[in-house]
N, C-alpha and C positions, 0 to 999 in steps of 0.2 A: 466303395464297392468294386470299382473297376479293377480286375486282376486279382481280387480277393475272393476266396471261396465263401459262399453263403453259409450263414449259421444254419445248422439243422433245425433250429427253432424259428427261422425267419417266417414272419407272418405277412400276409397280403390279402387285401379284400376291398370291397366297395362299401362305402358308408353314405347313406342318404341323409342329407340335412333337410328336414321337413318342418313345416309349421305354417301358421296363418301369415298373411302379409305383414311385413314391417316388424317382425320380431328379432331381426338381426342375423339371418342365415348367411347372407353375403358378407357381412362384417366378420362373422365368425370364420368363414372360409378363408378370407384374406388374412386374418390373424393366425390361423393354423399354418398357412403356407408361408407367412412372413413376406408376402408380396401381394399386389393387387391383381386379382383375376376377375372377380365379379364387381360390377359397378354398384354403388350405393347412393341412396339419397333418403331424405326424410319422407318422401312420397311413397305410399303403399304401392305394391305391384311394380316396383322398379325392375326386379328380375322377371324376365319373360321366358327364358330358355333354360334347358338343362345344361349346366356347366360343370365340367369335371376339373377338379384340382388335385394334383398328385404330389404327395410328400413322401420322399424316400429317405429313410434313416438307416442306421447300422443294423437294426433288428426287424424293421418292417417297412412295407410300402402301403401307405394309407391313401386310397383313392376316394376322395370326397365328391359327392354329387350334390351341387347346389341346385335348388328347385324353386320355381315360382311359388308364391304363397297360396295355399289352398283356401278357397273362400266359397261361400254359398251362392253368391250371385253368378248366374250362368246365362245371363240375358244376351250376351254378345258372343260372336265367334271367338274373339280374343280371350274372353274369360273362360270359355269352354276349352280352348287350346291350353291355357295355362294350367287349369285343373287337371286336364288329361296328362300333360307332361309330368306334373308332380306325382300323380297317381302311378303312372308307369314306372317312375324311378323307384318306387317301393317294391316293384315286382322281382328284382333280381339283385338284391344287395345282401351283404353279410351282417350288417349292423345298421340300425336306424338311430339317428340322433333327432329327437323331437324337441324343438325349441319352443318355449313359451316366454312371454314377456312378464317377468317378475311374478307376482301373485295374481295378475289379472287374467281371468279365464273368460272366454267369450264363446258365442255359438260357433264361430269358425274353428276354435280349438276343439270343440266337440266333433266337428266334421273331420278334422285331422285324426283325432283319436279313433273314430270309426274306421278310417282307412287303415290305421296302424293295427287295429284288432284283426285284420285279415292277413297280416304278414306272419312269416314263420322264422323269425330271427330275433336276436336280442334287441331291445329298445332302451336307449339311454335317454332320460329326460334332462335336458339342459335348461335350467331356469335362468334366463338371460336378464341383463340390466338390473341385477340385484343391487348394484351401487346406487340406483335411483330410488330404492325403497326407503322412504323417510323413517318409517317405524321399524327399526331392526328387530324389535321384540316380536313382530308379527311374522318374521321369516320362518322360524322353526315350526310353529303350528301351521303355517301356510304350506311348508314342504310336506308336513305330515298329511295334510288334507289332499295334496296332489298325489301322494304315494298310494292313496286309496282308489285312485281312478284307474290304475292299470298295474300289472305286475312288471314294473320297470326293472331292468337289470341293475340300474343305479340312478340316483338323482343327484345332479351336481349343479350347485348354484355357480353362475359364471358372470363375467362382464366381458363380452366380446370386444367392446370398445376400448376398455382399459387393459384387457389381457388377464384379468383376475381369474384364477382357477382353470385357465384354458389348457395349461400343461397337464393338469389332473384329468381333464376330460380326454385329452389325447391319449394319455396312458391307459385310461379305462377302455377306450375304443380299441387300442392296440391289443390289449389282453383278450378281447372278444373276437378278434379276427382269426381265421383258420391259418394253420401252417401251410404256406405255399410260396413258391418263388415269385419274384416281382413280375407284374404284367407289362410294365413300361420301363424304358431306359431311365437310368438314375437322374439324368439332367432334365427330363421332360416334366413340366409342371401343369400342363393342361392339354386337352385334346382339341382345343379351339384354335382356329387359324388367326394370323395377325390381322387379316381383313376384318374378321368378326370382332376381335378385341378393339380394333380401331373404331368400328361403327358403334360399339357399346360405349366407348369413352365420349364420343360425340353426343350420344343420347343422354348420358349422365349429365353432361354440361347443360343440355337443354332442360332436363328436370330441375337442375339446381338454379339456373338463371331465371326460369319462368315461374317457379314456385307454384302458388295457387292458381296462376293463370294458365298453367300447363294444360294443353289439350291432350288428353290421354290417347287420342287418335293420332299419335305421331309415331313414326319409326324412322330408322336411318339405314340406308343402303349404300355401301361403298361400290361405286360404279367403276372406279379405276384405282389401282394400287400398283405403282410402277417405281422400281428402284433404279436410280442412277448412281454414279460413283460416289457422290457426296450428298445426295438429297433423295428423299422419297416423295413422289408426287401422288397425292390422294385427292380424288374427286368423290364427294359424297352427296347423296340426295336425301333430303329430309322430307318424308311424305306425311301429309296431313289430310284430313277428311273434308275440310271445308275452306273456302276462301277466307272466312273470318279467322280461322286458325292460322292460316298463312300470315295474315297481317300481324297476329300476336307474335309469331316466331321471328318474323323479320324485324318488327319493332319500328318505332318512329325513326325515319332516316336510316334504317338498317342497323340501328344501334344494338339490338338484342342479338341479331345474327353475327355481327362483328365480335361482340363479347364472347359468344359461344365459340366462334371460330378461334379466337385468340387463346382462350383457356384450353380448348381441346388440343390445339396445335402444340402448346407448351408441354402438356402431359404426354401426347403421342411422341414428341421428340425424345422425352426422357425414356419412354417405354421402348422405342425402337433404337435408341442411342444413335440418332441421325437427325440431320436437318430435315424439316418437313415443309412441303408446299401444300397446304390444305385449302381446298376450295369447296364451299358449301352452296347448294341450291335448295330452295324450298318449292315443292310441287304438290298439287292437289290431286288426290285419287279418292273420289267420292266413296265414302262408306267402306274403306278398305278393311277396317278393324272388325267389320261384321260380315265379311265375305270370305268364305273358306278358300276359294281359289286364289284370291288376292293375298291372303295370309301365306299360302304356300309359295306363291311367286316371290314374296318378300323374305323368304327364309324361315318361316314359322312352320317347321315340320316336326314330326315326332322323333326323328333320329337324334 
């Protein structure tokens, strides 16, 4: 695009990726972009923030908005925050991609559908993880049943993990975008800072290393991010809600924290294309995940 006139048919717009927790929204975003912007894990509610991913091509700029999974449980400030962020993302987009997991429909999917019924833009239903459906003969009648739930612009079965039909989904979304010039420079792929993306990578490794032991009341705050000629120095705090959670994160003789640090450092070095000196500390902030002010101080804001 640099130096070349834009096509008069050039399209640009915002696309919200919405769905209940753990249906593959972040995996789909990363697949669409061809690089990792959103962290992923097998644990529900891995995504906690609104994350923009930008893909610019010859004929369009697609600005995807990855969102936390919408869910009924609203008992803690963190859950209310995630639901609010996901709902707000629906307010000012040109297309919505509603992800569901195969043919499995839950009460949380009903919640997402109720939110979608309030938007005034095309909605594409992406039926994800179809590669995991054992009975392929159930797919067509299952898709027909889903089509009766809403006037979807299109229903596209996909596998975000394997990439099946993702190009078809992208082409469908592009055709629904308005004709407009690009909002962002061609080389920009997200609106998030390196600090944020580094903190997210540390949090991802915590999710993956801790598995079922994971205390959901943890978050990561990058306290220092300093570049020198050949190395980036990063100091990050891992906040938990209780001393018992700190013991889990640190692990016996510090083994868990060391493993998290090693895995995170290797990925951050590849991401930043630089040597990294990563230091991690674990601190306790009682009940931070159910405290509105604590959430805001740790970067959980609506912006």
